[in-house]
PASEBA-1860 file (N, C-alpha, C; in nm, 3 decimals):
! residues 264
1> MELAGQRI> 8.511/10.536/15.998/8.502/10.455/15.978/8.546/10.368/16.140 ~ 8.439/10.219/16.157/8.433/10.192/16.302/8.549/10.078/16.273 ~ 8.618/10.079/16.401/8.755/10.013/16.385/8.718/9.874/16.441 ~ 8.591/9.825/16.522/8.615/9.696/16.558/8.544/9.617/16.447 ~ 8.655/9.512/16.469/8.638/9.406/16.356/8.723/9.392/16.229 ~ 8.747/9.523/16.201/8.832/9.573/16.096/8.965/9.447/16.122 ~ 9.006/9.412/16.002/9.138/9.341/15.959/9.220/9.448/15.920 ~ 9.340/9.475/16.012/9.410/9.558/15.924/9.574/9.498/15.982
9> LLTGASGG> 9.587/9.532/15.851/9.802/9.534/15.802/9.888/9.642/15.865 ~ 9.948/9.663/15.967/10.003/9.711/15.994/10.201/9.691/15.981 ~ 10.222/9.778/15.881/10.369/9.761/15.883/10.429/9.842/15.992 ~ 10.554/9.764/16.019/10.657/9.877/16.129/10.601/9.871/16.266 ~ 10.534/9.748/16.263/10.454/9.731/16.369/10.507/9.752/16.552 ~ 10.647/9.712/16.497/10.744/9.684/16.617/10.802/9.828/16.656 ~ 10.816/9.969/16.603/10.860/10.059/16.576/10.810/10.128/16.707 ~ 10.868/10.289/16.704/10.840/10.372/16.804/10.666/10.396/16.809
17> IGVPLARR> 10.627/10.392/16.660/10.475/10.485/16.652/10.394/10.351/16.640 ~ 10.481/10.257/16.618/10.368/10.130/16.598/10.368/10.063/16.698 ~ 10.414/10.065/16.795/10.380/9.992/16.923/10.228/10.066/16.957 ~ 10.254/10.179/17.073/10.128/10.290/17.080/9.982/10.234/16.950 ~ 10.068/10.238/16.868/9.916/10.243/16.748/9.852/10.183/16.728 ~ 9.930/10.017/16.795/9.897/9.831/16.750/9.824/9.868/16.870 ~ 9.844/9.887/17.014/9.721/9.871/17.116/9.622/9.954/17.125 ~ 9.601/10.078/17.070/9.491/10.183/17.046/9.396/10.064/16.990
25> LADAGARL> 9.472/10.018/16.860/9.361/9.944/16.737/9.333/9.843/16.798 ~ 9.401/9.742/16.858/9.377/9.629/16.933/9.284/9.659/17.007 ~ 9.292/9.793/17.097/9.152/9.856/17.244/9.038/9.893/17.132 ~ 9.036/9.909/16.993/8.927/9.943/16.974/8.849/9.844/16.918 ~ 8.924/9.701/16.905/8.855/9.586/16.840/8.848/9.539/16.720 ~ 9.018/9.611/16.683/9.064/9.581/16.503/9.073/9.417/16.572 ~ 9.104/9.350/16.447/9.251/9.218/16.432/9.294/9.224/16.357 ~ 9.447/9.242/16.388/9.523/9.323/16.388/9.641/9.198/16.303
33> ALVGRRPS> 9.741/9.212/16.199/9.809/9.144/16.150/9.958/9.251/16.143 ~ 10.041/9.261/16.215/10.151/9.306/16.294/10.250/9.260/16.191 ~ 10.347/9.347/16.136/10.423/9.330/16.007/10.571/9.381/16.067 ~ 10.675/9.326/16.115/10.795/9.373/16.079/10.882/9.270/16.101 ~ 10.984/9.318/16.140/11.155/9.275/16.057/11.238/9.166/16.185 ~ 11.180/9.195/16.293/11.182/9.164/16.425/11.123/9.056/16.505 ~ 11.173/8.928/16.481/11.054/8.866/16.559/11.054/8.897/16.682 ~ 11.151/8.854/16.792/11.117/8.905/16.956/11.014/9.005/16.978
41> PLEDLADG> 11.083/9.154/16.968/10.949/9.232/16.979/10.805/9.233/16.924 ~ 10.802/9.214/16.778/10.704/9.208/16.701/10.594/9.098/16.749 ~ 10.681/8.959/16.802/10.579/8.856/16.879/10.561/8.873/17.018 ~ 10.623/8.963/17.094/10.577/8.989/17.191/10.464/9.085/17.224 ~ 10.494/9.219/17.155/10.363/9.296/17.150/10.229/9.212/17.077 ~ 10.232/9.129/16.962/10.127/9.026/16.950/10.043/8.966/17.048 ~ 10.161/8.897/17.165/10.119/8.812/17.253/10.014/8.900/17.322 ~ 10.044/8.992/17.369/10.026/9.081/17.490/9.895/9.122/17.414
49> LDGAAAVV> 9.823/9.109/17.304/9.752/9.234/17.268/9.580/9.117/17.235 ~ 9.444/9.134/17.238/9.391/9.048/17.166/9.381/9.082/17.026 ~ 9.375/8.950/16.937/9.309/8.967/16.831/9.435/8.956/16.717 ~ 9.591/9.005/16.769/9.668/8.993/16.730/9.779/8.928/16.680 ~ 9.830/8.885/16.542/9.932/8.797/16.546/10.038/8.850/16.417 ~ 10.143/8.840/16.484/10.280/8.879/16.418/10.321/8.792/16.303 ~ 10.358/8.880/16.210/10.410/8.838/16.069/10.527/8.913/16.013 ~ 10.618/8.831/16.032/10.762/8.870/16.019/10.796/8.871/15.895
57> ADIGTPGG> 10.872/8.973/15.799/10.887/8.988/15.672/10.950/9.128/15.694 ~ 11.085/9.131/15.590/11.085/9.286/15.561/11.065/9.317/15.401 ~ 11.003/9.410/15.417/10.922/9.469/15.298/10.968/9.548/15.230 ~ 11.132/9.589/15.294/11.218/9.620/15.194/11.292/9.561/15.096 ~ 11.274/9.430/15.083/11.348/9.359/14.999/11.188/9.288/14.923 ~ 11.300/9.235/14.789/11.209/9.235/14.686/11.123/9.118/14.709 ~ 11.127/9.050/14.809/11.030/8.959/14.800/10.941/8.955/14.942 ~ 10.995/9.030/15.011/10.925/9.064/15.158/10.758/9.112/15.160
65> CQEAAAGV> 10.758/9.232/15.064/10.583/9.212/15.069/10.509/9.116/15.057 ~ 10.548/9.035/14.931/10.482/8.875/14.920/10.466/8.782/15.024 ~ 10.577/8.817/15.106/10.571/8.729/15.255/10.474/8.827/15.330 ~ 10.465/8.883/15.331/10.360/9.003/15.400/10.240/8.969/15.392 ~ 10.206/8.945/15.304/10.063/8.972/15.236/10.001/8.841/15.259 ~ 10.116/8.729/15.194/10.068/8.595/15.210/10.033/8.578/15.387 ~ 10.111/8.600/15.457/10.120/8.557/15.635/10.013/8.660/15.692 ~ 10.001/8.749/15.614/9.876/8.843/15.675/9.695/8.759/15.626
73> NSAVGGVD> 9.740/8.703/15.489/9.598/8.648/15.498/9.563/8.527/15.556 ~ 9.698/8.457/15.605/9.683/8.339/15.687/9.644/8.385/15.795 ~ 9.709/8.503/15.849/9.669/8.529/15.992/9.536/8.570/16.002 ~ 9.487/8.657/15.957/9.371/8.780/16.005/9.247/8.711/15.824 ~ 9.278/8.626/15.745/9.169/8.632/15.621/9.214/8.731/15.515 ~ 9.234/8.829/15.557/9.226/8.962/15.469/9.267/9.094/15.509 ~ 9.251/9.197/15.383/9.257/9.357/15.487/9.180/9.398/15.447 ~ 9.121/9.455/15.520/9.005/9.565/15.509/9.098/9.720/15.560
81> VLINLAGA> 9.242/9.720/15.615/9.292/9.812/15.642/9.467/9.795/15.650 ~ 9.498/9.905/15.553/9.656/9.824/15.518/9.695/9.995/15.603 ~ 9.801/9.968/15.679/9.842/10.118/15.778/9.992/10.124/15.682 ~ 10.029/10.227/15.597/10.167/10.176/15.548/10.239/10.232/15.639 ~ 10.337/10.201/15.776/10.373/10.273/15.893/10.538/10.315/15.860 ~ 10.583/10.177/15.841/10.747/10.138/15.813/10.822/10.229/15.736 ~ 10.891/10.296/15.814/11.016/10.381/15.739/11.107/10.378/15.758 ~ 11.202/10.430/15.701/11.361/10.467/15.662/11.401/10.589/15.660
89> FSFNVFAE> 11.484/10.641/15.682/11.544/10.777/15.766/11.670/10.792/15.740 ~ 11.715/10.935/15.731/11.808/11.003/15.697/11.883/11.139/15.693 ~ 11.979/11.122/15.778/12.005/11.326/15.819/12.122/11.344/15.795 ~ 12.173/11.395/15.621/12.307/11.399/15.620/12.309/11.468/15.529 ~ 12.417/11.564/15.465/12.469/11.640/15.340/12.452/11.542/15.205 ~ 12.373/11.621/15.131/12.312/11.484/15.006/12.466/11.489/14.897 ~ 12.535/11.532/14.927/12.624/11.545/14.835/12.773/11.415/14.892 ~ 12.737/11.383/15.001/12.820/11.244/15.107/12.721/11.159/15.113
97> EDPETFER> 12.613/11.150/15.079/12.524/11.037/15.056/12.562/10.907/14.985 ~ 12.548/10.819/15.092/12.603/10.686/14.978/12.486/10.656/14.917 ~ 12.508/10.628/14.754/12.378/10.583/14.661/12.260/10.447/14.758 ~ 12.330/10.352/14.839/12.260/10.276/14.869/12.172/10.335/14.984 ~ 12.241/10.455/15.021/12.100/10.478/15.123/11.965/10.546/15.048 ~ 12.007/10.603/14.932/11.851/10.664/14.898/11.769/10.527/14.828 ~ 11.830/10.438/14.764/11.808/10.321/14.724/11.721/10.269/14.804 ~ 11.784/10.221/14.947/11.701/10.138/15.055/11.586/10.251/15.079
105> LFRTNVVA> 11.635/10.413/15.106/11.488/10.440/15.148/11.389/10.484/15.073 ~ 11.405/10.458/14.926/11.281/10.492/14.865/11.253/10.286/14.799 ~ 11.333/10.213/14.868/11.257/10.104/14.888/11.138/10.096/15.020 ~ 11.241/10.142/15.067/11.129/10.133/15.214/10.991/10.178/15.243 ~ 11.036/10.342/15.186/10.921/10.410/15.188/10.862/10.443/15.082 ~ 10.858/10.418/14.987/10.820/10.427/14.863/10.742/10.307/14.835 ~ 10.860/10.241/14.740/10.820/10.126/14.694/10.737/10.006/14.725 ~ 10.796/9.964/14.881/10.697/9.901/14.977/10.571/9.900/15.023
113> PMTLTRLV> 10.556/10.040/15.017/10.380/10.088/15.040/10.313/10.033/14.910 ~ 10.358/10.103/14.777/10.298/10.057/14.658/10.251/9.966/14.636 ~ 10.321/9.832/14.649/10.323/9.719/14.634/10.242/9.645/14.746 ~ 10.246/9.685/14.867/10.170/9.597/14.974/10.040/9.665/14.893 ~ 10.027/9.776/14.845/9.861/9.847/14.801/9.813/9.748/14.693 ~ 9.882/9.727/14.615/9.885/9.679/14.488/9.830/9.501/14.517 ~ 9.921/9.463/14.599/9.843/9.361/14.635/9.738/9.307/14.717 ~ 9.696/9.409/14.793/9.572/9.434/14.891/9.459/9.472/14.801
121> LPTMLAQG> 9.462/9.568/14.711/9.354/9.664/14.652/9.259/9.571/14.577 ~ 9.300/9.479/14.482/9.197/9.387/14.426/9.112/9.352/14.530 ~ 9.137/9.257/14.656/9.031/9.190/14.730/8.917/9.355/14.797 ~ 9.008/9.473/14.815/8.933/9.550/14.883/8.835/9.627/14.759 ~ 8.882/9.617/14.672/8.767/9.688/14.507/8.658/9.530/14.526 ~ 8.718/9.444/14.521/8.589/9.303/14.519/8.493/9.351/14.603 ~ 8.544/9.384/14.766/8.431/9.381/14.880/8.401/9.475/14.827 ~ 8.419/9.621/14.755/8.382/9.770/14.771/8.369/9.831/14.900
129> RGRVVNVG> 8.497/9.788/14.986/8.508/9.862/15.101/8.726/9.887/15.099 ~ 8.701/9.935/15.227/8.858/9.918/15.257/8.939/10.063/15.260 ~ 9.024/10.046/15.297/9.114/10.210/15.357/9.274/10.164/15.324 ~ 9.332/10.269/15.230/9.465/10.232/15.256/9.524/10.369/15.344 ~ 9.596/10.333/15.443/9.675/10.427/15.477/9.807/10.449/15.495 ~ 9.826/10.614/15.428/9.984/10.600/15.433/10.044/10.707/15.487 ~ 10.167/10.708/15.630/10.205/10.739/15.693/10.324/10.828/15.647 ~ 10.339/10.936/15.626/10.437/11.019/15.545/10.476/11.109/15.622
137> SVLGSLAL> 10.503/11.216/15.602/10.591/11.335/15.691/10.535/11.476/15.663 ~ 10.514/11.552/15.754/10.553/11.695/15.687/10.655/11.764/15.586 ~ 10.757/11.665/15.564/10.871/11.706/15.501/10.835/11.656/15.367 ~ 10.743/11.541/15.348/10.667/11.547/15.215/10.574/11.688/15.146 ~ 10.590/11.783/15.231/10.486/11.887/15.182/10.576/12.025/15.190 ~ 10.684/12.005/15.298/10.810/12.066/15.299/10.960/12.045/15.348 ~ 11.051/12.032/15.257/11.139/11.952/15.212/11.246/12.065/15.305 ~ 11.303/12.007/15.348/11.393/12.047/15.499/11.552/11.998/15.425
145> PWFTTYSS> 11.661/12.121/15.446/11.761/12.065/15.364/11.794/11.986/15.463 ~ 11.948/11.896/15.438/12.030/11.798/15.476/11.913/11.671/15.530 ~ 11.793/11.642/15.493/11.685/11.578/15.495/11.672/11.556/15.370 ~ 11.751/11.563/15.254/11.672/11.591/15.133/11.634/11.445/15.065 ~ 11.727/11.298/15.119/11.670/11.203/15.075/11.506/11.163/15.093 ~ 11.513/11.159/15.234/11.406/11.148/15.308/11.290/11.225/15.301 ~ 11.329/11.366/15.252/11.206/11.420/15.197/11.157/11.390/15.052 ~ 11.256/11.352/15.016/11.207/11.323/14.873/11.079/11.180/14.832
153> TKFALRGF> 11.190/11.080/14.956/11.071/10.997/14.964/10.937/11.006/14.983 ~ 10.885/11.131/15.102/10.785/11.161/15.157/10.670/11.234/15.086 ~ 10.765/11.318/15.010/10.739/11.390/14.831/10.619/11.255/14.753 ~ 10.759/11.154/14.743/10.689/11.054/14.641/10.549/11.001/14.672 ~ 10.551/10.992/14.839/10.438/10.881/14.921/10.334/10.986/14.899 ~ 10.346/11.104/14.939/10.250/11.173/14.956/10.197/11.165/14.800 ~ 10.254/11.188/14.693/10.208/11.236/14.553/10.105/11.086/14.501 ~ 10.193/10.971/14.549/10.073/10.845/14.567/9.990/10.859/14.619
161> SEALRREL> 9.956/10.846/14.732/9.849/10.897/14.809/9.721/10.961/14.755 ~ 9.809/11.065/14.693/9.691/11.171/14.596/9.635/11.129/14.473 ~ 9.733/11.059/14.436/9.671/11.017/14.290/9.599/10.894/14.314 ~ 9.653/10.788/14.396/9.555/10.666/14.423/9.440/10.704/14.479 ~ 9.404/10.814/14.550/9.298/10.872/14.635/9.212/10.884/14.504 ~ 9.216/10.929/14.424/9.165/11.039/14.305/9.097/10.884/14.215 ~ 9.209/10.837/14.188/9.153/10.724/14.096/9.084/10.645/14.135 ~ 9.088/10.615/14.307/8.967/10.512/14.346/8.845/10.593/14.354
169> AGTGVGVT> 8.803/10.738/14.362/8.702/10.746/14.422/8.563/10.686/14.356 ~ 8.492/10.685/14.440/8.340/10.604/14.383/8.377/10.463/14.433 ~ 8.492/10.397/14.505/8.502/10.245/14.432/8.440/10.224/14.542 ~ 8.471/10.282/14.686/8.426/10.234/14.782/8.588/10.231/14.913 ~ 8.637/10.235/14.863/8.849/10.225/14.910/8.880/10.367/14.905 ~ 8.927/10.403/14.988/8.963/10.536/15.078/9.100/10.531/15.074 ~ 9.180/10.650/15.024/9.310/10.668/15.123/9.344/10.775/15.198 ~ 9.382/10.778/15.284/9.429/10.899/15.401/9.586/10.885/15.384
177> YVAPRAVR> 9.650/10.991/15.397/9.752/11.021/15.431/9.791/11.124/15.524 ~ 9.879/11.065/15.632/9.873/11.108/15.772/10.027/11.180/15.764 ~ 10.070/11.319/15.781/10.202/11.372/15.786/10.221/11.422/15.939 ~ 10.288/11.353/15.995/10.322/11.371/16.175/10.442/11.527/16.108 ~ 10.518/11.577/16.226/10.628/11.621/16.263/10.760/11.559/16.280 ~ 10.845/11.620/16.324/10.947/11.543/16.344/10.882/11.442/16.553 ~ 10.918/11.303/16.541/10.902/11.226/16.661/10.994/11.216/16.746 ~ 10.997/11.144/16.833/11.102/11.094/16.933/11.082/10.967/16.894
185> TAMNPDAV> 11.162/10.878/16.839/11.212/10.758/16.812/11.306/10.687/16.775 ~ 11.356/10.580/16.837/11.497/10.517/16.803/11.543/10.562/16.666 ~ 11.456/10.581/16.571/11.516/10.577/16.449/11.600/10.703/16.401 ~ 11.554/10.793/16.524/11.677/10.962/16.544/11.797/10.902/16.564 ~ 11.902/10.979/16.468/12.026/11.005/16.565/12.030/11.105/16.634 ~ 12.126/11.054/16.757/12.164/11.154/16.795/12.169/11.325/16.784 ~ 12.204/11.328/16.658/12.271/11.446/16.583/12.089/11.525/16.591 ~ 12.023/11.469/16.582/11.901/11.516/16.539/11.811/11.563/16.674
193> YRMAEATG> 11.860/11.504/16.756/11.796/11.562/16.893/11.869/11.642/16.943 ~ 11.996/11.676/16.919/12.059/11.801/16.935/12.066/11.934/16.838 ~ 12.051/11.859/16.733/11.914/11.977/16.648/11.824/12.048/16.658 ~ 11.776/11.969/16.692/11.631/12.000/16.758/11.671/12.104/16.875 ~ 11.732/12.066/16.923/11.753/12.103/17.096/11.796/12.261/17.044 ~ 11.924/12.270/16.978/11.980/12.425/16.919/11.869/12.525/16.797 ~ 11.759/12.472/16.743/11.751/12.538/16.631/11.581/12.569/16.712 ~ 11.539/12.482/16.804/11.402/12.490/16.922/11.269/12.421/16.781
201> MRMDPPET> 11.300/12.314/16.738/11.250/12.252/16.630/11.157/12.152/16.716 ~ 11.030/12.153/16.726/10.925/12.105/16.790/10.954/11.967/16.727 ~ 10.956/11.857/16.865/10.909/11.666/16.840/10.827/11.612/16.904 ~ 10.741/11.539/16.875/10.637/11.496/16.964/10.666/11.340/16.992 ~ 10.565/11.283/17.107/10.625/11.183/17.136/10.509/11.087/17.062 ~ 10.603/10.982/17.025/10.499/10.841/16.966/10.344/10.857/17.030 ~ 10.309/10.838/17.124/10.163/10.793/17.157/10.124/10.895/17.124 ~ 10.156/11.052/17.093/10.008/11.113/17.075/10.042/11.100/16.882
209> VAAEIEKA> 10.142/11.046/16.833/10.118/11.057/16.727/10.052/10.923/16.629 ~ 10.031/10.795/16.734/9.987/10.685/16.689/9.802/10.794/16.716 ~ 9.733/10.795/16.820/9.654/10.902/16.856/9.576/10.986/16.758 ~ 9.679/11.017/16.705/9.646/11.146/16.564/9.605/11.058/16.472 ~ 9.690/10.910/16.409/9.656/10.907/16.271/9.514/10.791/16.303 ~ 9.482/10.708/16.446/9.362/10.680/16.537/9.269/10.774/16.422 ~ 9.243/10.880/16.461/9.144/10.963/16.463/9.154/10.987/16.335 ~ 9.241/11.006/16.230/9.251/11.019/16.090/9.170/10.930/16.010
217> IRRDAREH> 9.184/10.791/16.047/9.115/10.668/16.030/8.955/10.645/16.086 ~ 8.944/10.701/16.178/8.837/10.684/16.233/8.683/10.824/16.172 ~ 8.804/10.879/16.095/8.753/11.029/16.035/8.726/10.992/15.849 ~ 8.819/10.890/15.841/8.809/10.875/15.691/8.865/11.005/15.649 ~ 8.977/11.036/15.704/9.019/11.180/15.647/9.088/11.164/15.528 ~ 9.151/11.254/15.420/9.212/11.218/15.278/9.339/11.267/15.315 ~ 9.345/11.389/15.415/9.498/11.416/15.431/9.491/11.439/15.634 ~ 9.621/11.447/15.685/9.601/11.506/15.817/9.704/11.504/15.893
225> YVGRPESI> 9.736/11.645/15.877/9.853/11.685/15.936/9.877/11.657/16.091 ~ 9.993/11.667/16.140/9.999/11.660/16.290/10.107/11.787/16.329 ~ 10.040/11.874/16.412/10.171/11.990/16.465/10.131/12.115/16.389 ~ 10.122/12.200/16.489/10.190/12.368/16.404/10.274/12.377/16.481 ~ 10.368/12.516/16.431/10.285/12.572/16.320/10.364/12.442/16.152 ~ 10.400/12.360/16.192/10.498/12.295/16.063/10.368/12.278/15.972 ~ 10.234/12.247/15.991/10.129/12.232/15.875/10.106/12.390/15.777 ~ 10.099/12.501/15.868/10.097/12.600/15.822/10.171/12.615/15.739
233> FARINALL> 10.320/12.589/15.751/10.447/12.606/15.667/10.437/12.511/15.568 ~ 10.382/12.397/15.570/10.339/12.319/15.462/10.256/12.382/15.357 ~ 10.135/12.433/15.425/10.072/12.476/15.323/10.114/12.636/15.233 ~ 10.194/12.740/15.297/10.247/12.806/15.274/10.351/12.800/15.183 ~ 10.447/12.692/15.194/10.550/12.640/15.077/10.486/12.576/14.954 ~ 10.376/12.546/14.964/10.294/12.550/14.832/10.253/12.661/14.766 ~ 10.242/12.752/14.861/10.190/12.883/14.782/10.247/12.986/14.736 ~ 10.403/12.993/14.863/10.513/13.093/14.821/10.603/13.024/14.875
241> PGLVDRAL> 10.690/12.905/14.793/10.808/12.841/14.830/10.922/12.916/14.812 ~ 10.936/13.066/14.748/11.068/13.146/14.776/11.079/13.228/14.902 ~ 10.927/13.250/14.958/10.930/13.325/15.106/10.998/13.220/15.235 ~ 10.954/13.083/15.190/10.986/12.996/15.267/11.129/13.000/15.258 ~ 11.204/12.945/15.099/11.322/12.946/15.135/11.425/13.026/15.214 ~ 11.381/13.188/15.171/11.427/13.308/15.273/11.414/13.234/15.445 ~ 11.299/13.234/15.484/11.234/13.175/15.612/11.350/13.092/15.671 ~ 11.374/12.977/15.599/11.462/12.880/15.637/11.653/12.884/15.663
249> RKQGRETE> 11.655/12.985/15.557/11.788/12.992/15.583/11.871/12.970/15.670 ~ 11.846/13.105/15.769/11.952/13.089/15.876/11.941/12.894/15.955 ~ 11.829/12.890/15.993/11.791/12.750/16.045/11.889/12.670/15.924 ~ 11.893/12.670/15.827/11.935/12.595/15.755/12.079/12.560/15.795 ~ 12.119/12.669/15.802/12.300/12.707/15.800/12.322/12.631/15.978 ~ 12.195/12.651/16.013/12.270/12.585/16.202/12.270/12.416/16.183 ~ 12.147/12.374/16.079/12.123/12.247/16.104/12.227/12.192/16.039 ~ 12.299/12.264/15.915/12.409/12.204/15.874/12.549/12.146/15.944
257> RFAKADNG> 12.579/12.206/16.002/12.682/12.161/16.168/12.649/12.026/16.180 ~ 12.520/12.011/16.209/12.479/11.880/16.294/12.447/11.766/16.196 ~ 12.429/11.770/16.063/12.455/11.720/15.962/12.574/11.658/15.929 ~ 12.672/11.751/15.905/12.829/11.706/15.915/12.843/11.629/16.021 ~ 12.840/11.686/16.159/12.901/11.652/16.256/12.878/11.509/16.264 ~ 12.734/11.451/16.220/12.688/11.312/16.275/12.714/11.235/16.171 ~ 12.766/11.261/16.047/12.816/11.203/15.944/12.989/11.204/15.937 ~ 13.016/11.228/15.983/13.218/11.238/15.960/13.247/11.354/16.006
END
């Protein structure tokens, strides 16, 4: 896909990955509708980019997706590419997880992308072109203990992406699922960084992930995994989950003490 002139709705635009991604897309000539909850950083970002507009909306609330879609139509006149980047995170012992937490994560990580897709899809189908880009996680294919709620939402997002891609075959509207490994953003609690250091877990800078998302869009990729060996483990897990169970057992025990420490 050529990005110049494309009208792009980007959620989570003022977040760790969103900022470098917005800059890359603007540099490529796209017209951006930047969606986020925090007015000041969102408006500052939009003011510094050519062809960008800020749309303040909380897509994790019942009316937030409707507000976002209406704001985008007003700002850039429609959507050619929807990038569902906004996300919520949890690193916790599931037996101690607050039910509100997994409800919040499913609203933000699953329901919001599905709702926004449903809102923009009729126009994409009518014009015979468009792309939905869902940014998930390698944990949507390789579920890890203590990330149980988060992994569950990303499995759901991957399933939605796969089913929708097959449903839209032949319509001119494509679906891309991008699965980064761990990313160094403010969304991570300090315990995640301490756990990553102790276990040797690799983490990418946001700029690297932003570049990979842009690459996936340009290639009209169906799925795009970021980082090895995690992407290889994800494929092994699909074939031999018992083998991965055993391989992760020691690391899981090490990870557990950080999850417990972070949550009291």
